[in-house]
C-alpha positions in Angstrom: -2.1 0.1 13.8 -5.4 -1.1 12.2 -7.2 -1.0 15.5 -6.1 2.6 16.1 -7.3 3.6 12.6 -10.6 1.9 13.2 -11.1 3.4 16.6 -10.2 6.9 15.3 -12.5 6.4 12.3 -15.4 5.4 14.5 -14.9 8.3 16.9 -14.8 10.7 13.9 -18.0 9.2 12.5 -19.7 9.5 15.8 -18.8 13.2 16.0 -20.0 13.6 12.4 -23.3 11.9 13.0 -23.9 13.8 16.3 -23.2 17.0 14.5 -25.6 16.3 11.7 -28.3 15.2 14.1 -27.9 18.4 16.1 -28.0 20.5 13.0 -31.1 18.7 11.6 -32.9 18.9 14.9 -32.0 22.6 15.4 -35.0 24.9 15.7 -33.1 28.1 15.1 -29.8 29.2 13.6 -28.3 29.8 17.0 -28.7 26.1 17.7 -26.4 25.2 14.8 -23.2 26.2 16.6 -23.0 23.0 18.6 -23.5 20.9 15.5 -20.9 22.9 13.6 -18.4 22.3 16.3 -19.0 18.6 16.3 -18.6 18.5 12.5 -15.4 20.5 12.8 -14.0 18.0 15.3 -15.0 15.1 13.0 -13.3 16.9 10.1 -10.1 17.3 12.3 -10.1 13.5 13.0 -11.2 12.1 9.6 -9.2 14.3 7.2 -5.7 13.4 8.5 -6.7 9.8 8.8 -7.9 9.7 5.2 -4.6 11.3 4.0 -2.7 8.7 6.0 -4.6 5.8 4.5 -4.0 7.2 1.0 -0.3 7.5 1.7 -0.2 3.9 3.0 -1.8 2.8 -0.3 0.7 4.6 -2.4 3.6 3.2 -0.3 2.3 -0.3 -0.7 2.0 0.1 -4.5 5.5 1.5 -4.7 6.9 -1.4 -2.7 5.0 -4.0 -4.9 6.3 -2.3 -8.0 9.9 -2.4 -6.7 9.6 -6.1 -5.7 8.2 -6.9 -9.2 11.1 -5.1 -10.9 13.7 -6.9 -8.7 12.0 -10.3 -9.5 12.1 -9.5 -13.2 15.7 -8.5 -13.1 16.6 -11.8 -11.2 14.6 -13.8 -13.8 16.4 -12.0 -16.7 19.8 -12.7 -15.1 18.9 -16.3 -14.7 17.7 -16.5 -18.4 21.0 -14.9 -19.5 23.0 -17.5 -17.6 21.0 -20.3 -19.1 21.6 -19.0 -22.7 25.3 -19.7 -22.4 26.7 -23.1 -23.6 27.5 -24.0 -20.0 24.0 -23.2 -18.9 22.5 -25.3 -21.8 24.8 -28.3 -20.8 23.7 -27.9 -17.2 20.1 -28.1 -18.1 20.6 -31.2 -20.3 22.8 -32.9 -17.7 25.6 -33.2 -20.2 29.2 -33.2 -19.1 31.4 -30.4 -20.5 33.4 -31.5 -23.5 36.9 -32.8 -22.7 39.7 -30.4 -23.1 41.9 -30.9 -26.1 45.2 -32.7 -25.3 48.2 -30.4 -25.2 50.3 -30.5 -28.4 
């Protein structure tokens, strides 16, 4: 996927550079058409690629936020278990108190 994005980006940049070179080197306004077409092709390549990369970034951030929330919930649940008398005994290595003899 990264290679495809890099290749598409390089092709778009080549079209953009070629279009700018052709426009800068134009001697008359009628010579600008070729440069404008090259810039238009570069725009068609680079704009969707830019939007795709931005969407990847937001998806990655959402996934990281979700994983952090799940981890926090797991830690909170573990802390709640450790706050019980059984959890405190388990940490200290103590045996549970013996049951009272039936009367």
